[in-house]
C-alpha positions in Angstrom: -21.6 11.6 -28.2 -20.8 7.8 -28.7 -17.2 8.6 -27.8 -18.0 10.6 -24.8 -19.9 7.8 -23.3 -17.1 5.4 -23.8 -14.8 8.0 -22.1 -17.3 8.7 -19.4 -17.9 5.0 -18.4 -14.1 4.3 -18.6 -13.6 7.2 -16.0 -16.4 5.8 -13.8 -14.8 2.4 -13.9 -11.6 3.9 -12.8 -13.1 6.1 -10.1 -15.1 3.0 -8.7 -12.1 0.8 -8.9 -9.6 3.1 -7.2 -12.1 4.0 -4.4 -12.7 0.2 -3.7 -16.4 0.6 -4.2 -16.1 -1.8 -7.3 -14.6 -4.5 -4.8 -17.4 -4.1 -2.3 -20.2 -4.2 -4.8 -18.8 -7.1 -6.6 -18.9 -9.1 -3.5 -22.8 -9.2 -4.0 -22.1 -11.2 -7.0 -20.2 -14.0 -5.3 -23.2 -16.0 -4.1 -24.7 -16.0 -7.7 -21.3 -17.0 -9.1 -21.2 -19.9 -6.4 -24.6 -21.0 -7.3 -23.8 -21.1 -10.9 -20.5 -22.9 -10.2 -18.3 -20.1 -11.5 -15.0 -19.0 -10.1 -15.7 -16.0 -7.5 -12.6 -14.1 -9.0 -15.1 -13.1 -11.8 -17.2 -11.0 -9.6 -15.3 -7.6 -10.2 -14.8 -8.2 -13.9 -18.4 -9.1 -14.5 -19.6 -5.9 -12.7 -17.0 -3.9 -14.7 -18.3 -5.5 -18.0 -21.8 -4.7 -17.2 -20.8 -1.1 -16.7 -18.4 -0.8 -19.7 -17.8 -3.6 -22.1 -14.2 -3.1 -23.2 -12.7 -2.8 -19.6 -15.0 -5.7 -18.4 -13.8 -8.2 -21.4 -10.2 -7.3 -20.7 -10.6 -8.0 -16.9 -12.6 -11.4 -17.5 -9.8 -12.5 -19.9 -7.2 -11.6 -17.4 -8.5 -14.1 -14.7 -6.4 -17.1 -15.0 -8.0 -20.4 -14.2 -7.8 -23.9 -15.4 -11.5 -23.8 -16.8 -10.9 -21.4 -19.7 -14.4 -22.1 -20.9 -15.7 -20.1 -18.0 -13.8 -17.0 -19.3 -15.3 -17.7 -22.8 -18.9 -18.1 -21.6 -18.7 -15.0 -19.4 -17.2 -13.0 -22.4 -20.2 -14.2 -24.6 -22.5 -13.0 -22.1 -21.0 -9.6 -21.8 -20.6 -9.3 -25.7 -24.2 -10.1 -25.9 -25.3 -7.8 -23.3 -23.0 -5.0 -24.3 -22.7 -3.2 -21.1 -24.4 0.2 -19.6 -22.1 2.3 -21.9 -23.5 0.6 -25.1 -27.0 0.9 -23.8 -26.5 4.7 -23.1 -24.9 5.0 -26.7 -28.1 3.4 -28.3 -30.4 5.2 -25.9 -29.0 8.5 -27.2 -29.8 7.5 -30.7 -33.2 6.1 -29.8 -34.3 9.3 -28.1 -35.1 10.7 -31.5 -37.3 7.9 -32.3 -40.5 6.2 -31.0 -38.7 2.8 -30.3 -38.9 1.5 -26.8 -35.8 1.6 -24.8 -37.2 -1.0 -22.2 -37.7 -3.5 -24.8 -34.2 -3.0 -26.2 -32.6 -3.4 -22.8 -34.6 -6.5 -22.1 -33.6 -7.8 -25.5 -29.9 -7.2 -24.9 -29.9 -8.8 -21.5 -31.9 -11.9 -23.0 -29.2 -11.9 -25.9 -26.5 -12.1 -23.3 -28.0 -14.9 -21.6 -28.8 -16.8 -24.8 -25.2 -16.3 -26.0 -23.9 -17.7 -22.8 -26.0 -20.6 -23.0 -25.2 -21.3 -26.6 -21.5 -20.9 -25.9 -21.8 -23.3 -22.9 -23.6 -25.8 -24.9 -21.1 -25.6 -27.8 -18.2 -26.0 -25.6 -19.7 -29.0 -23.7 -21.3 -30.9 -26.7 -18.2 -30.3 -28.9 -15.2 -31.3 -26.7 -12.6 -30.1 -29.2 -13.7 -26.5 -28.8 -13.1 -26.7 -25.1 -9.8 -25.2 -24.0 -9.8 -26.3 -20.4 -6.8 -27.6 -18.9 -7.2 -31.2 -17.9 -4.7 -33.5 -16.1 -2.7 -35.7 -18.4 -2.5 -38.9 -16.1 -6.2 -39.6 -15.3 -7.5 -43.1 -14.4 -9.7 -44.5 -17.1 -12.8 -44.2 -15.0 -12.5 -40.5 -14.4 -12.5 -39.9 -18.3 -16.0 -41.5 -18.8 -18.5 -38.8 -19.2 -21.9 -39.2 -17.6 -24.7 -36.7 -18.6 -25.5 -35.6 -15.0 -21.9 -34.9 -14.3 -21.2 -33.4 -17.8 -23.7 -30.6 -17.4 -24.2 -30.7 -13.6 -27.4 -30.6 -11.8 -27.3 -26.8 -11.3 -26.9 -26.2 -15.1 -29.9 -28.4 -16.0 -32.0 -26.3 -13.5 -30.6 -22.9 -14.8 -31.2 -24.1 -18.5 -34.7 -25.3 -17.5 -35.6 -21.9 -15.8 -34.2 -19.9 -18.8 -36.4 -21.9 -21.2 -39.5 -21.4 -18.9 -38.7 -17.7 -18.6 -38.4 -17.4 -22.4 -41.7 -19.3 -23.1 -43.6 -17.1 -20.4 -42.4 -13.9 -22.1 -43.4 -15.1 -25.6 -46.9 -16.0 -24.5 -47.5 -13.0 -22.3 -47.5 -10.5 -25.2 -50.7 -9.3 -26.3 -51.8 -9.4 -30.0 -51.0 -6.1 -31.5 -53.0 -4.6 -34.3 -51.2 -3.4 -37.2 -50.4 0.3 -37.3 -52.3 2.4 -40.0 -55.0 -0.4 -40.7 -58.5 -0.1 -39.3 -60.1 -3.0 -38.1 -63.7 -3.6 -39.4 -66.1 -6.0 -37.9 
């Protein structure tokens, strides 16, 4: 069953790509990528990665840009999320249990976002990890890193909204009573 989902979703990616549907739907991602400060060439690879992980990662790594850290951050998101193919594989296994698929999908999406944020922070805070291509002959003033330019205003906003979102989710859950134990007053 698991191998079948991989084949089915690979075929779906091929059909969508050959019929140019993937190109048209990926254009919906370009405003989001522009807002995040990412290269718009990643729209089709991200959509492919959301559908099927292996093909999407392959497409993300094949986009050649000077900021290789963008490739790494997007791969971290896709690996954390897993793609619809992986979600369907797990759904096939969870169908025989009483576990919630909605919570699993939400958790995988949150894992993808956190993986991207942690990767972004690691690449920016530890400069030796960054593989970005920088010009060799740069004036001395351009090499000084100021915090607001280091992260960018939009990245602060995204980080802040993500933290607020996580805190809201954490405090919105009701207190659950343990299963199998009766509560006496």
